N, C-alpha and C positions, 0 to 999 in steps of 0.2 A: 602490524595488526591491520586487518581489513577495515576500511571505513565505508559507511553507507551515508550517502548525502541525498536528501529528498529535495525536490523542487516542484513548482507548479501549483501550489495552493493559492487560495484567494477567495474572493467574494463572488457568488453567483446567485441568480434568482432561482426560485423553485421551478423545477421543470427543465432547468438548463443542464449543461454538461461541463465537465472539467476533467483534465487529465493530469495526474501527478506521476512523477518519475523518481526512481532511486538509482543513483549511479554507484556502482561497486568499485572500490579502488583496486581490488584484485580481480578475481574471476567469479562469475555467477556460479560456476561449478565447484567453487570452494565450499558451497553449502549443500546440505542434503535437501533443504527446503528454503524457499524464500517467500515472503508474504507481506501482507499489510494488516496492521492493527489500528484501532482508533481509540481515543481516550478523551474524556472530559476531565479537566483539571480536578484533582482530588478524588478521582475514581480510578478503578482498574482499567487496564487496556483490554479491549475486546477484539476478537479475531474478525477481520473482514473477509479474508480469503488468502490462499497460499497456492504456490506452484511447486510441484515436486521437481527434482533434478531432471526427470524425464520429460517435463513440460506439461504435466497434467494439472489443470487448475481445479480448485475446490473453493466453494463460497459459503458463507453463512447465509441462512435462509432470507434474512432481511434485505440482502442486496442481490440475490439471484435474479437474473434477467435484466438487471440495471447496470451492474458493475462487471468489468472484465479485466482480468490480469493478463498481461503479455510480457514477453521479454525479447530483448535484442542481445543475443549472445556475443555478437561481434563488438557491441558497444558496452557490454557488461551493464546493461540497464534493465531494470524491472519497472513496468508501468502499471498504473491503475486507471482505466478509463471509467468515468462515472457519468452515467446518463440518468435522466429523469430524477434529478436530485431533489431531495425533500428537506425541509428545515431540520428534521430529526437526523439528517446526515451531517449536521454541524459538529465537528470534532477536530482535534489534532490527529493527523494520520501519521503513523510511523511505519517505516520500512523495517523488516526483520529478516535476518538470515540465521538459520539454525544448522549447526553441524554437531551431530551427536547430542550432548547435553549443553552445548554452549550456544548462547544467543548473542547476536550482534544487532545493535539498533542504530537507526539514524536519529537525527536531532528532532525530527517531526516537522510537519508542514500543516498549517492551519487551513481548514476548509470551512467557510461560513456560507450557509444557504439561507437567503432571505425569503420571507413569504410574500 
């Protein structure tokens, strides 16, 4: 079974930047889509953005122009670069890989933005 392992979360001040990454134990191309979701405990996960297997990124409106998804196919790593962070970006961020109707998830990495 493919595993997704996030890293790179932490505490940052508003206006700062942070990069989180997701290491895939298999191949990024095992998935039709890979992306990032975020969640506040007790609430549902919301989409941040995703990348198609062809490499095209899409983002939710609230992060457009501030967040950027990239991948390193040689290292089987998906990354999320977050710039101009705001306190409302404070969440646990989850890496997601979707193949057909099947979703795989990482364990999550916490990002806290202080004002």
